[in-house]
C-alpha positions as CSV (number, residue, x, y, z in Angstrom):
1,M,13.5,18.2,15.6
2,S,10.0,16.9,15.1
3,A,7.7,17.3,12.1
4,P,5.0,19.9,12.2
5,D,1.7,19.0,13.8
6,S,-0.6,17.1,11.4
7,P,-4.4,17.7,11.2
8,S,-4.8,14.6,13.3
9,G,-2.7,16.0,16.1
10,L,0.1,13.4,15.6
11,T,3.7,14.4,15.4
12,G,6.7,12.5,14.1
13,T,10.4,12.6,13.8
14,P,12.1,12.9,10.4
15,L,13.7,9.7,9.1
16,T,16.5,9.1,6.7
17,L,16.1,6.4,4.1
18,V,19.2,4.5,3.3
19,G,17.7,2.0,0.9
20,V,14.8,1.8,-1.6
21,E,14.2,-1.3,-3.7
22,A,11.6,-2.2,-6.2
23,L,10.9,-5.9,-6.8
24,V,8.8,-7.0,-9.8
25,F,7.1,-10.4,-9.9
26,R,4.9,-12.0,-12.6
27,V,2.9,-15.2,-11.9
28,P,1.5,-16.9,-15.0
29,L,-2.2,-17.6,-14.9
30,A,-3.4,-21.0,-16.0
31,I,-6.6,-19.4,-17.3
32,P,-6.3,-15.8,-18.6
33,V,-8.5,-13.2,-16.9
34,Q,-10.6,-10.7,-19.0
35,T,-10.6,-7.3,-17.3
36,S,-11.7,-3.8,-18.5
37,F,-8.0,-3.2,-19.4
38,G,-7.8,-6.3,-21.6
39,L,-6.8,-10.0,-21.3
40,M,-4.3,-10.7,-18.5
41,H,-2.0,-13.7,-19.0
42,D,-0.1,-13.2,-15.8
43,R,-0.5,-11.4,-12.4
44,P,2.1,-8.7,-12.0
45,A,3.2,-7.3,-8.7
46,C,5.6,-4.5,-7.8
47,L,6.7,-4.6,-4.2
48,V,8.6,-1.8,-2.5
49,R,11.1,-2.2,0.3
50,V,12.5,0.8,2.2
51,V,15.1,0.8,5.0
52,D,15.9,3.7,7.3
53,E,19.2,4.5,9.0
54,A,18.1,2.6,12.1
55,G,17.6,-0.6,10.0
56,T,13.8,-0.5,10.2
57,T,12.3,-2.0,7.1
58,G,8.9,-1.1,5.6
59,W,7.1,-2.8,2.7
60,G,4.5,-1.6,0.3
61,E,3.0,-2.3,-3.2
62,I,2.5,-0.2,-6.3
63,W,-0.6,-0.9,-8.3
64,C,0.6,-2.1,-11.7
65,N,-2.1,-4.1,-13.6
66,F,-2.2,-1.7,-16.6
67,P,-0.6,-1.2,-19.0
68,Q,0.9,-4.7,-19.7
69,V,4.4,-3.5,-18.8
70,G,3.1,-1.4,-15.8
71,A,5.1,-3.3,-13.2
72,E,8.4,-2.7,-14.8
73,H,7.5,0.9,-15.7
74,R,6.6,1.7,-12.1
75,A,9.7,0.0,-10.7
76,R,11.9,2.2,-12.9
77,L,9.9,5.3,-11.9
78,L,10.5,4.6,-8.2
79,I,14.2,3.9,-8.5
């Protein structure tokens, strides 16, 4: 069974995810950075890893610079 035609004319086959993982990292900054959101003392990152039933792995990132606990919050939302 294939997915319905998309506006671009591409079709795809459904996939089944068997794993979703959120990884949160924080790197301390030697010099804090002033942004429109406030003063950043570290650089957060929330990476996403998904695995399908064939073992194919994909990676992505969730934007998480704001609020200060944004990375942890988005990781919990995903999982």
